[in-house]
Phi, psi and omega in degrees: 000317177300319180294327177288323174300317180298318182295319178301315178302318180297316180295322180294319180290325184282335182302316176298326179297314179295321178297320175299315181300315182300316179297319177296323177298315183293317178302319181298314181297317179297319180297317184296316181293322178296318177299317180295316179299315180294322179293321179293322182290338180274352177284138181298144183246333180268156176301323181298311181302317179295317178297315180298320179295322177294321179291323177294336176276003178087008180284155182204206186304319184253000189237001186212022184306315186293322180285323181292322190309301179294329179291321177293321179294320174294319176308307182306313184296335184258019180311119186270352189260115171286137184054055188299333175300330181283340184249001186302314183292319179295308182281348186266004180301133177121199181246131186234150186230132180288131179239350181210119176201092183305325182290329176291322180294317177297317177297323178298317178298317180290326183264350185063029182228140177260143180239094179194133006278155173248112188233147176234135180239117183250122182230105189067233175261358181280134184236128171236135181244129173238121184234116175280128172251150174222121185223142174290341184271316185245357178087207183250155178176192186227133173254122189224155176212151177224149180181233183211161173228140182210160175299133172255309172227179175299330182244023182204156176233159179242134179249134179230112178256136176232000176232135180222140181205156180237132176242121179276129179106141181300332187251019190256008189300128163261121190299326181209170183229128174306145182303321184284339178294322182283352180259000176273099192296334186263037174225162180299319181296322179292321176295312180295323174297319179296314180300314181300315178292329177291328184267358182270123182245111182303336179291340179262007187251018171260122186244108170304140178259113185275326183208144178203123164218192187285347184238337185226148175211144178230123179246161176246128173273094192303318186299330176247010179048050188236144174279141172240110178252131183224164179225155182284132181243348178198000000 
């Protein structure tokens, strides 16, 4: 009988302990669920927000292709601009830098050369492209072109380049080239300009606009069915 009474006393004393542990466990579970819900609610849900977050994390052309791919696909589906080809020049004023272009990444692997940054500067209808290359064989330098961009269709733009030049060395970039310099055949700029104009095919210079706003743009490089995504940097 004494042993039964002792057992009851022990059970009575142990019950509050078990109860407190249960309460703490429930609270911990609720806290964990709340933290998880809070974390999920803080994650970007739109394609635009996802892309901007990845850019904010420092990802780019060669460091974030896997992360950018689904975000860019979602971004295209959420395009807010009706007839983006008609508004590309208006909204595109400034300097833009490419952060996603699968065909360029593949070309880099094949050539053993990196192309970054890739920048486009639009002033009025005047367009200048500056691309830095880095190669263990030929070193660093810049490939540049100048011309214009205009509406082609409601959903596409046309780019026309008539000036082409090369600057050797990472710090040697000439932001633009006078129109007459590229036409002087017996100079390095003249030779590069002639070769560039011969290799430029207008049929390949029409770019459907898949997404456009004041900060982000996505174009389609039709020959390779590849997206070119860029963001405003200035």
